[in-house]
C-alpha positions as CSV (number, residue, x, y, z in Angstrom):
1,M,68.2,96.3,82.9
2,L,69.2,93.4,80.5
3,Q,69.9,90.2,81.5
4,S,71.4,86.9,79.7
5,T,69.1,83.7,80.5
6,S,72.4,82.2,79.5
7,H,73.8,82.5,83.1
8,P,72.2,82.5,86.2
9,V,70.5,85.0,88.2
10,R,73.0,85.8,91.5
11,T,73.6,88.9,93.8
12,G,76.7,90.3,93.7
13,G,77.8,89.1,96.7
14,Q,77.4,85.4,95.1
15,I,79.2,86.6,92.4
16,L,81.8,87.9,93.9
17,V,82.5,84.3,96.3
18,D,82.3,82.3,92.6
19,Q,85.0,84.4,91.5
20,L,86.9,84.0,95.0
21,L,86.3,80.4,94.5
22,I,87.0,80.5,90.3
23,H,90.8,81.8,91.0
24,G,91.8,79.4,93.4
25,A,91.0,81.6,96.8
26,D,90.3,79.3,99.8
27,T,91.0,81.4,102.2
28,A,90.0,84.8,103.3
29,Y,90.6,87.0,106.9
30,C,88.1,89.0,108.0
31,V,86.4,91.8,111.0
32,P,82.6,91.1,109.7
33,G,80.7,94.3,109.2
34,E,76.8,95.2,107.8
35,S,78.5,97.2,104.5
36,Y,79.7,93.5,103.1
37,L,76.8,91.2,104.5
38,E,75.9,90.0,101.3
39,V,79.6,88.5,101.0
40,L,79.5,86.9,104.1
41,D,75.8,85.1,103.9
42,A,76.9,84.2,99.8
43,L,80.4,82.8,102.2
44,H,77.8,80.4,104.2
45,D,77.0,78.4,101.7
46,V,80.6,77.3,100.6
47,T,82.0,76.7,104.0
48,D,83.3,73.0,102.7
49,R,85.3,74.8,100.0
50,F,86.5,78.1,101.5
51,T,87.5,78.9,105.1
52,L,86.5,82.6,106.6
53,I,89.1,83.6,110.1
54,N,87.3,86.4,111.8
55,A,90.2,88.5,113.5
56,R,90.0,90.5,116.1
57,H,91.3,93.5,114.8
58,E,91.4,94.7,111.1
59,A,95.0,95.4,111.2
60,G,95.7,91.9,112.4
61,A,93.0,90.5,109.6
62,A,95.0,92.3,106.8
63,D,98.7,91.3,108.8
64,M,97.6,87.1,108.4
65,A,95.8,87.9,104.7
66,E,99.5,89.1,103.9
67,A,101.1,86.9,105.7
68,Y,99.7,83.9,103.8
69,G,100.8,85.6,100.6
70,K,104.1,85.6,101.4
71,M,103.2,81.6,102.3
72,T,101.7,80.9,99.3
73,G,102.3,82.8,96.3
74,K,98.8,83.6,95.8
75,P,96.9,86.4,96.7
76,G,96.2,86.7,100.4
77,I,92.3,87.5,100.6
78,C,91.3,90.2,103.6
79,M,87.6,91.7,104.0
80,V,86.8,94.8,106.2
81,T,84.2,97.0,106.4
82,R,83.9,100.9,105.5
83,G,86.0,103.7,107.0
84,P,87.0,102.8,110.5
85,G,87.7,99.0,109.3
86,A,89.8,100.1,106.0
87,C,91.5,103.2,107.5
88,H,92.8,100.0,110.6
89,A,94.0,97.9,107.3
90,A,95.7,100.0,105.5
91,I,98.9,98.8,107.3
92,G,98.8,95.3,105.7
93,V,98.0,96.7,102.6
94,H,101.4,98.6,103.1
95,I,103.2,96.0,103.9
96,A,102.3,94.4,100.9
97,Q,103.4,96.9,98.6
98,Q,106.5,97.5,99.8
99,D,107.5,93.3,100.4
100,S,105.9,93.0,97.1
101,T,103.3,90.6,98.4
102,P,100.1,90.0,96.5
103,M,97.5,90.6,98.3
104,I,93.5,91.4,97.6
105,L,91.3,93.9,100.1
106,L,87.8,93.9,99.8
107,V,86.2,96.7,101.2
108,G,82.7,97.2,102.0
109,Q,81.7,100.8,100.9
110,I,78.6,103.4,101.4
111,A,75.4,102.5,99.2
112,R,76.1,104.4,95.7
113,D,73.2,107.0,96.2
114,T,75.1,108.5,99.0
115,T,78.3,109.0,97.7
116,D,79.3,112.7,98.5
117,R,77.3,113.6,101.5
118,E,79.9,112.3,103.8
119,A,77.5,109.2,104.2
120,F,78.3,107.3,107.5
121,Q,82.3,105.7,106.9
122,E,82.4,107.2,103.9
123,V,85.8,107.4,102.5
124,D,87.2,107.6,98.7
125,Y,89.2,104.3,98.4
126,R,90.5,105.2,94.9
127,A,91.8,108.1,96.9
128,M,93.2,106.8,100.2
129,F,94.7,103.7,99.1
130,G,95.9,105.2,95.2
131,P,99.5,105.5,96.7
132,I,100.1,102.8,98.9
133,A,98.8,100.3,96.8
134,K,99.1,98.3,93.5
135,W,95.7,98.8,92.0
136,A,92.6,100.7,94.2
137,T,89.3,100.6,92.3
138,Q,85.2,100.2,92.8
139,I,82.9,98.2,91.1
140,D,79.7,100.0,90.9
141,D,78.2,97.8,88.5
142,A,77.4,93.9,90.0
143,R,77.3,92.6,86.3
144,R,81.3,93.7,85.8
145,I,81.9,92.2,88.9
146,P,83.9,88.7,87.3
147,E,86.0,90.9,85.2
148,Y,87.1,93.0,88.3
149,M,88.4,90.2,90.0
150,A,90.1,88.4,87.4
151,R,92.0,91.9,86.9
152,A,92.4,92.2,90.3
153,F,94.4,88.7,90.6
154,R,96.6,89.4,87.6
155,V,97.4,93.0,88.9
156,A,98.3,91.0,92.5
157,T,100.4,88.2,91.3
158,S,101.8,89.9,87.6
159,G,104.8,91.6,87.3
160,R,106.0,93.3,91.0
161,P,103.3,91.0,93.2
162,G,101.8,93.6,95.1
163,P,98.3,94.9,97.1
164,V,94.9,95.3,95.2
165,V,91.9,97.3,97.0
166,I,88.2,97.2,95.7
167,A,85.3,99.2,97.5
168,L,82.2,97.3,97.2
169,P,79.4,99.0,97.7
170,E,76.4,97.3,99.7
171,D,73.8,98.2,97.7
172,M,75.7,96.8,94.3
173,L,75.9,93.5,96.6
174,T,72.3,92.9,96.8
175,D,72.0,93.5,93.1
176,A,70.7,90.2,90.9
177,V,71.9,89.9,87.9
178,A,73.0,87.1,85.3
179,V,76.8,87.4,84.0
180,A,79.3,84.8,82.6
181,D,81.9,84.0,85.3
182,A,85.8,84.8,84.7
183,R,88.3,82.0,83.5
184,P,90.9,81.3,86.2
185,Y,93.8,83.3,86.3
186,T,97.1,83.3,85.8
187,P,100.0,85.5,86.6
188,T,102.1,87.1,83.7
189,K,105.8,86.7,84.2
190,A,108.4,88.9,83.0
191,G,110.7,86.7,80.9
192,I,114.5,86.5,79.0
193,V,116.1,85.2,76.0
194,P,119.1,83.6,75.9
195,A,121.1,86.3,74.9
196,D,120.3,87.6,78.1
197,V,121.4,84.5,80.1
198,E,124.9,84.9,78.1
199,A,125.1,88.2,79.2
200,L,124.8,87.4,82.6
201,K,127.4,84.1,82.6
202,A,129.6,86.5,80.3
203,E,129.6,89.2,83.3
204,L,130.3,87.0,85.7
205,T,132.9,84.6,84.2
206,A,135.0,88.3,83.9
207,A,134.9,88.5,87.7
208,S,137.3,87.4,89.8
209,K,135.1,87.9,93.4
210,P,131.4,87.8,92.6
211,M,129.0,88.0,94.8
212,L,124.8,87.2,94.3
213,L,122.1,89.1,96.5
214,L,119.0,87.4,96.1
215,G,115.4,88.8,97.5
216,G,112.3,90.2,96.9
217,S,109.2,87.8,96.6
218,G,108.6,85.4,94.0
219,W,110.9,82.8,94.9
220,D,109.1,78.9,95.4
221,D,110.9,76.4,96.8
222,A,111.5,75.3,93.1
223,A,113.6,78.3,92.4
224,A,115.3,78.4,95.5
225,A,116.8,75.2,94.7
226,A,117.6,75.7,91.5
227,I,119.6,78.8,92.3
228,T,121.2,77.1,95.1
229,R,122.4,74.5,92.8
230,F,124.0,76.7,90.5
231,A,125.5,78.6,93.2
232,E,127.1,75.8,94.8
233,A,128.0,74.4,91.4
234,N,130.3,77.7,90.9
235,N,131.2,78.4,94.1
236,I,129.5,81.8,94.2
237,P,129.0,83.8,97.4
238,V,125.1,84.2,98.0
239,T,123.9,87.1,100.0
240,C,120.0,87.6,101.3
241,S,118.3,91.5,101.1
242,F,116.6,92.0,104.1
243,R,114.3,89.3,105.9
244,R,114.8,87.0,102.8
245,Q,117.4,84.2,104.3
246,D,115.4,81.7,103.7
247,I,115.9,81.5,99.7
248,V,119.3,79.7,100.0
249,D,119.9,77.4,103.1
250,N,122.4,79.1,105.8
251,L,124.6,76.1,106.1
252,S,125.1,75.8,102.2
253,P,129.1,76.2,101.9
254,V,128.0,79.4,99.5
255,Y,125.8,81.2,102.0
256,G,127.1,84.6,103.3
257,G,124.8,86.4,105.3
258,D,122.0,89.4,105.0
259,F,122.1,92.4,104.4
260,G,119.5,94.4,106.6
261,T,119.6,95.2,110.2
262,S,121.4,92.6,111.7
263,T,124.5,92.7,108.7
264,A,128.0,91.1,110.4
265,P,130.3,94.3,109.6
266,S,132.5,91.4,108.1
267,L,130.2,91.0,105.4
268,Y,129.8,94.9,104.6
269,K,133.6,94.2,103.9
270,R,133.2,91.7,101.7
271,L,130.8,93.8,99.7
272,E,133.8,96.2,99.6
273,E,136.5,93.6,98.0
274,A,133.5,92.5,95.4
275,D,134.0,93.3,91.6
276,L,130.2,92.0,90.5
277,L,127.1,92.1,92.5
278,V,124.4,90.5,90.7
279,V,120.9,91.6,92.3
280,I,117.8,88.7,91.8
281,G,114.4,89.6,92.4
282,A,116.0,92.5,95.4
283,R,114.7,96.3,95.1
284,L,118.1,97.4,96.8
285,G,115.8,99.9,99.4
286,E,117.0,101.5,102.0
287,M,117.3,98.2,104.4
288,T,119.4,96.4,102.2
289,T,122.1,99.4,101.4
290,R,122.2,100.5,104.8
291,T,120.1,103.9,103.8
292,Y,121.9,104.1,100.9
293,E,125.6,104.1,101.6
294,S,126.9,100.5,101.0
295,L,126.6,100.9,97.4
296,A,127.4,104.7,96.2
297,S,124.4,106.4,93.9
298,P,123.6,106.2,90.7
299,N,127.0,104.6,90.1
300,P,127.5,101.6,92.6
301,G,131.6,101.9,92.0
302,I,130.9,97.8,91.4
303,R,130.0,96.4,88.4
304,L,126.1,95.7,89.3
305,V,123.9,93.6,87.4
306,H,120.2,93.8,88.6
307,V,117.6,91.4,87.5
308,Y,114.3,92.3,88.3
309,P,110.4,90.9,87.8
310,E,109.4,94.5,86.8
311,A,111.7,96.8,84.3
312,D,110.5,100.2,86.1
313,E,112.6,98.9,89.1
314,V,115.8,98.7,87.4
315,G,117.8,101.4,87.7
316,R,115.4,103.2,90.1
317,V,118.2,104.1,91.8
318,Y,121.7,102.4,91.4
319,S,122.6,102.2,87.0
320,P,123.0,98.9,86.5
321,D,125.6,97.0,83.9
322,L,123.1,95.2,82.6
323,G,119.3,95.1,83.5
324,L,117.1,92.7,83.1
325,A,113.2,92.5,83.4
326,C,112.9,89.0,84.5
327,A,111.2,87.0,87.2
328,P,113.5,85.2,90.0
329,S,112.0,81.9,88.9
330,V,112.6,82.3,85.5
331,L,115.9,83.1,85.9
332,A,116.9,80.7,88.2
333,E,115.7,77.8,85.7
334,A,117.8,79.5,83.0
335,L,121.1,79.2,85.4
336,E,120.4,76.5,87.2
337,D,122.9,73.7,85.5
338,A,125.0,76.2,84.4
339,D,128.6,75.5,84.6
340,L,131.1,79.2,84.5
341,G,134.1,76.5,84.7
342,K,135.4,79.3,87.3
343,A,134.6,76.9,90.5
344,D,138.0,76.2,91.3
345,D,138.8,80.2,90.6
346,W,136.2,81.1,93.5
347,A,136.6,78.6,95.9
348,E,138.9,80.2,98.2
349,W,136.7,83.7,97.8
350,C,133.1,81.8,98.9
351,A,135.3,79.4,101.8
352,A,135.6,83.0,103.2
353,I,132.6,84.3,103.1
354,H,130.9,81.3,104.4
355,G,133.6,81.6,107.1
356,D,132.7,85.1,108.1
357,F,129.1,83.9,108.7
358,L,129.8,80.7,110.7
359,A,132.0,82.4,112.9
360,D,129.5,85.7,113.1
361,T,126.7,83.4,114.4
362,E,128.2,81.1,116.9
363,A,126.8,81.3,120.3
364,P,128.1,84.4,122.2
365,N,129.7,84.1,125.8
366,G,126.8,85.2,127.6
367,G,128.6,88.2,129.0
368,D,127.1,89.5,132.3
369,W,123.7,89.0,130.8
370,T,121.5,87.0,133.0
371,L,119.2,86.1,129.9
372,D,121.6,85.8,126.4
373,M,119.2,85.1,123.8
374,G,121.9,84.9,121.5
375,V,123.2,81.9,123.7
376,A,119.6,80.6,124.2
377,L,118.6,80.3,120.7
378,A,122.0,78.8,119.8
379,Q,120.9,76.3,121.9
380,V,117.2,75.4,120.5
381,R,118.2,75.7,116.4
382,D,119.6,72.3,115.7
383,S,116.6,70.7,117.5
384,L,114.4,73.1,115.0
385,P,112.3,71.2,112.8
386,D,113.5,72.0,109.0
387,D,110.0,73.6,108.0
388,V,109.7,76.0,110.8
389,V,108.3,79.0,110.5
390,V,109.8,82.2,112.1
391,T,107.5,85.1,112.1
392,L,109.5,88.8,112.6
393,D,108.1,92.1,114.3
394,A,109.9,95.4,113.9
395,G,112.0,96.2,116.2
396,N,115.7,95.3,117.4
397,H,114.9,91.9,119.4
398,T,114.6,90.4,116.0
399,G,118.2,91.0,115.5
400,W,118.8,88.0,117.8
401,A,116.8,85.7,115.3
402,Q,118.2,87.0,112.2
403,R,121.3,86.3,113.4
404,F,121.3,83.1,115.6
405,L,118.6,81.0,113.9
406,R,119.2,79.2,110.4
407,F,117.1,79.5,107.6
408,G,116.4,77.6,104.4
409,R,113.8,75.8,102.6
410,P,111.1,74.3,103.8
411,G,110.9,76.5,106.5
412,R,110.1,80.2,106.2
413,I,110.9,83.5,107.7
414,V,108.4,85.9,107.5
415,G,108.8,89.6,108.2
416,S,107.8,92.7,106.8
417,T,110.4,94.5,105.6
418,C,108.6,98.0,105.9
419,G,109.0,98.4,109.8
420,A,105.5,97.5,111.1
421,M,105.5,96.8,114.6
422,G,102.8,94.3,115.1
423,Y,102.8,92.2,113.0
424,S,104.4,89.1,113.6
425,V,101.4,87.6,115.8
426,P,99.2,88.1,113.4
427,A,101.7,86.5,110.6
428,A,102.2,83.6,113.0
429,V,98.3,82.6,113.6
430,A,97.9,82.9,109.8
431,A,101.3,80.7,109.3
432,S,99.9,78.2,112.1
433,L,96.3,77.9,111.0
434,M,97.6,77.1,107.5
435,D,98.8,73.9,109.0
436,P,98.6,73.3,112.9
437,E,101.2,70.7,113.2
438,R,103.9,72.9,111.7
439,L,106.4,75.0,114.3
440,V,105.4,78.7,114.1
441,L,107.7,80.8,116.2
442,S,106.9,84.5,116.1
443,F,109.7,86.8,117.5
444,V,107.9,90.2,119.0
445,G,109.2,92.5,121.6
446,D,107.0,94.5,124.8
447,G,105.8,96.9,122.6
448,G,104.8,95.0,119.3
449,F,102.9,92.4,121.4
450,M,100.7,95.2,122.4
451,M,99.5,95.9,119.7
452,S,98.3,92.7,118.4
453,G,99.0,90.3,121.2
454,N,95.0,89.5,121.2
455,E,95.1,87.9,117.6
456,L,96.6,84.6,120.2
457,A,92.4,84.6,120.6
458,T,91.7,84.1,117.1
459,A,94.7,81.0,117.2
460,A,92.4,79.4,120.0
461,Q,89.0,79.4,117.9
462,Y,90.4,78.2,114.7
463,G,93.3,75.4,116.4
464,G,96.2,77.2,115.6
465,R,99.3,76.9,117.7
466,P,102.0,79.7,117.1
467,L,104.9,80.0,120.0
468,V,105.5,83.4,120.8
469,L,108.6,84.5,122.3
470,V,108.1,87.9,123.9
471,F,111.0,90.3,124.5
472,N,110.4,92.2,127.3
473,N,112.8,94.8,128.4
474,G,110.2,97.8,128.9
475,V,111.7,99.9,125.9
476,Y,110.7,100.3,122.6
477,G,114.3,99.2,121.7
478,T,115.2,100.6,118.0
479,I,113.8,104.0,118.9
480,R,115.9,103.9,122.2
481,M,118.8,103.0,120.1
482,H,118.7,105.8,118.1
483,Q,117.7,108.1,120.7
484,E,120.7,107.4,122.5
485,R,122.7,107.5,119.5
486,D,121.7,110.9,118.7
487,H,120.7,112.5,121.6
488,P,122.1,110.4,124.6
489,E,120.9,110.3,128.1
490,R,117.9,112.1,126.8
491,V,115.5,109.5,127.4
492,S,111.9,110.8,126.4
493,G,108.9,108.2,125.2
494,T,110.5,104.9,124.8
495,T,110.2,103.4,128.7
496,L,107.4,101.0,129.1
497,K,105.7,99.8,132.1
498,N,104.8,96.3,131.0
499,Q,102.0,94.0,132.8
500,D,101.6,90.5,133.2
501,F,102.0,89.0,129.8
502,V,101.5,85.2,131.3
503,R,98.6,86.1,132.5
504,M,97.5,88.0,129.4
505,A,98.3,85.0,127.7
506,E,96.3,82.7,129.7
507,G,93.4,84.8,129.7
508,L,93.7,84.5,125.5
509,G,93.4,80.4,126.0
510,C,97.8,80.5,125.4
511,Y,100.2,78.2,127.5
512,A,102.7,80.9,129.2
513,E,105.5,81.0,131.0
514,R,108.0,83.9,132.4
515,V,111.7,83.1,131.3
516,E,114.3,85.1,133.5
517,K,117.8,82.9,133.1
518,T,119.6,81.9,130.1
519,E,120.0,78.6,131.8
520,D,115.8,78.0,131.9
521,F,115.0,78.9,128.2
522,A,115.6,75.6,126.5
523,A,113.0,73.8,129.2
524,A,110.7,76.1,128.7
525,F,110.7,76.3,125.1
526,T,110.5,72.5,125.0
527,R,107.3,72.3,127.8
528,A,105.9,75.6,125.3
529,R,106.3,73.0,122.1
530,E,104.6,70.2,123.7
531,S,101.9,72.1,124.9
532,G,99.2,71.4,122.6
533,R,98.0,75.4,122.2
534,P,98.9,78.4,121.4
535,A,102.2,79.6,123.7
536,V,104.0,82.7,124.9
537,L,107.6,82.6,126.3
538,E,107.7,85.6,128.2
539,L,111.5,86.9,128.0
540,V,112.4,89.1,130.5
541,T,115.5,91.1,128.9
542,D,117.7,93.6,129.7
543,P,117.6,96.7,128.4
544,E,121.0,97.9,128.1
545,Q,121.8,94.5,125.7
546,I,119.9,97.0,123.3
547,S,121.0,94.9,120.4
548,S,122.9,92.1,119.6
549,R,125.8,94.1,118.5
550,T,126.1,96.8,121.4
551,T,124.6,97.8,124.3
552,I,123.1,101.8,125.8
553,T,127.0,102.0,127.8
554,A,128.6,101.9,124.2
555,L,126.1,104.2,122.1
556,R,126.0,106.7,124.7
557,K,129.8,106.7,124.7
558,A,130.3,107.3,121.1
559,A,127.4,109.9,121.1
560,L,129.1,111.7,123.9
561,A,132.7,111.6,122.2
562,K,131.5,112.6,119.0
563,Q,129.6,115.7,120.7
564,T,133.2,116.5,122.2
565,A,135.1,116.2,119.2
């Protein structure tokens, strides 16, 4: 093998770690494995510049990396071993793909000379991850590590961000070669020309009831502030896609709510009244469009402008009147100071939508519920710091956070849009480890907590202090809701018999309390915040209150009436 004398001889593991540092990576989440020992060994020499966090499960490590990508806009780095390790991490890759999150999964791989023998834990990762990753590949030559890693960072962050999976044969990582390092990567962002901006302005000024719908990834704080200034100066109501409510301050006079699983019926009515929908950054996926029913396809029945960072996504489901391939941050900067001269015309329309939002998020009366989380969250939401991070799991319990909390930068909402259970706790651990002084609230159901609550041990080990709210109603709530809607009174497979969450949490090094009454929540919440440790509040809620908007009784009544009609 020919080697250059102008570069030092390094192992593949050392070269890979050097590339991580060159491209600005500072943290990785892992479960260690013998298939990438050379990488772990190389990381031992750079502990002053790089933090390696070993999680308790590969799914947790991948979720942590995905959450890091959401929070920073930089690729979250996850390292797992071959076979079972990679399979466990696959859900994090799927989340990153559907949520458009930059992420790089590094997978230890079998030695090259044992390929295609069904060697121990052998998997073809190009085939396995090809459908759910933005790019899946394998590095077979250590001299090409700088090339592959530079491309990985660019692919993960350019256009529509997403996950990259790289397999690393263990013998390739031990090869000693001389090769030049890559230069630091820069992401490629889609832009627009002045004529595109003018065309968008023309669409807006021709409308009598315009509405913005913001979503997707790529909204840094500057872009969020810029689009807010534009909307406020022109009295254009702003909505957000599923779990992207932090783009615009929810108390801004232009904010009208989100299109997701907790959408107010009044907002759907306002969408029907609108004559122009300007979508920036959102894909217009299933959750945001109420299973593609709130807008007709392919012709949405409303003038539609769709701005997205990747041209292939524009028009995938809905045919726009104007489609632009542009990064949200680029468009926000271009619109920031634009005065369309229609603010007075749109003032009443904008105020009405914001008024609907405020009315829908007022604290409920409490009704017959011993612990009503709508009331409880409304009691504490004004005391939350501006930079609070809220992580969400899958499940109906998140409806209380999505409906009754207030979001906006510098605070963040971090939740999977692909419905992955077990996401919230690892995401909260990652967010808290990034800044232990920042309040991080995790919302998770009893089912989701049993999938990944063990990652609180990771928080305790590394000094994180997330506060986890476990909604314990003894059922898989979302599935039970669908079950009662389609097959009333035929409960099957959705009941949970839970253990003592307080003792579990204490065993993991957490402060923990059990809360059963609304009036006890605020004080328990304060004690948990002040504990100085990871904390868990087990919230005993009534399964009858199956969501923030309906009950099991109401679902059964409607379903039975439909059956007998």
